[in-house]
Residue, then its C-alpha position, 0 to 999 in steps of 0.5 A: x114946119x119948114x117946107x124943106x122938111x116937109x114929108x110931102x115929096x116935091x113934084x115936077x112943075x107942069x106947064x102953067x104953074x111956073x109963074x105961080x111957083x116963082x111968086x110963092x117962093x117969095x112968100x116962103x121967107x119964114x115970116x107970118x103971112x095973112x090972107x091980104x099978103x097972099x092975095x097981093x102976091x097972087x094978084x094979076x095972074x092968069x084968071x083961071x090960075x088966080x081963081x084956083x090958087x086963091x081958093x086953094x089957099x083959103x081951103x089950105x088955111x082951113x085945114x092947117x092954118x094960115x101961113x107958110x104951111x098953107x102956101x106950101x100946100x098950094x104950091x104942091x097942089x098946083x105943081x101936081x095939077x096940069x093947069x094951063x090955058x087949055x085946061x078945063x077949069x072945072x076939072x083943073x079945080x077938082x084935081x087941084x083940090x084933091x091934090x091939096x087935100x091929100x097933101x094936107x091930110x099927110x101934113x096933119x098926120x105927120x105933125x100930129x100922129x094919130x089925129x086922123x085914126x079911124x074910129x073903131x066904134x062910132x055910135x049914131x049921135x042924136x043931133x039936129x041934123x038928120x042928113x049929111x049934106x050942107x043944106x041940112x044945116x040951112x045953108x047952100x054951097x053958094x052961101x057957104x062960099x059967100x060966108x068964107x069970102x065975106x065980112x064974116x069970114x074970120x069968124x067962120x074960119x075961127x069956128x072951123x079951126x075950133x073943131x076937133x081935127x077929124x071933124x075939121x078935115x071932114x068938114x073942109x073936104x066935104x062942105x068946102x072941097x065938095x068931095x063925097x063921103x066915099x071919096x073923103x073916106x078913101x083919102x083919109x084911109x090912104x093918106x091919114x097915117x097909121x090907124x087911118x086905114x079903117x075910115x069908111x063912108x058911114x063914119x065920114x057921114x056921121x062925123x060930118x053930120x056932127x059938124x053940120x049941127x055945130x054949124x047950124x048952132x053957130x048960124x043960129x047964135x050969129x042971127x040972135x045976137 
């Protein structure tokens, strides 16, 4: 989808985001983009903005795929967040992640209506994961970040892309962006389109457990090759 046709309204660009906006405009030329191309464009920017923008693009690509849609989501997230030299890095990162995730949910709901409808009945599935935190799959947040940035990042991203839409979105919001089950349910209910109003924390936990079980199986398979 061309960024001009986006369902996400343009927002005023605050101080600290002007340079980022100028750079990403050059990427919005209708041509395919890979991670290396995006990284080269972002290279040399302000350290905090550079780290946040790179992390946002990585997150966006897991939500909606590589390319212009992800670049557009990052630009909107930076535009909606006050990122400047005086910003608190942790708060800026969290705010920008929330802005990107809500915009990503809106984009997914717009291009595939009904894909984020809340489950009416969700029975508890018997899985290898009994809790709804990342470490239940035998991996820490730091290890997941290393996997997403390391030599196996392509296979990890391919696994994430293979997940059903609702599982992928919930996994990214919880395991990658670090939002709670309650926060994730609220974002889905508010931004997931028609039929998403019924999302709640328990439904998010259940689907996240299923995603974690899939991740655990993926890790076991990778170590036994």
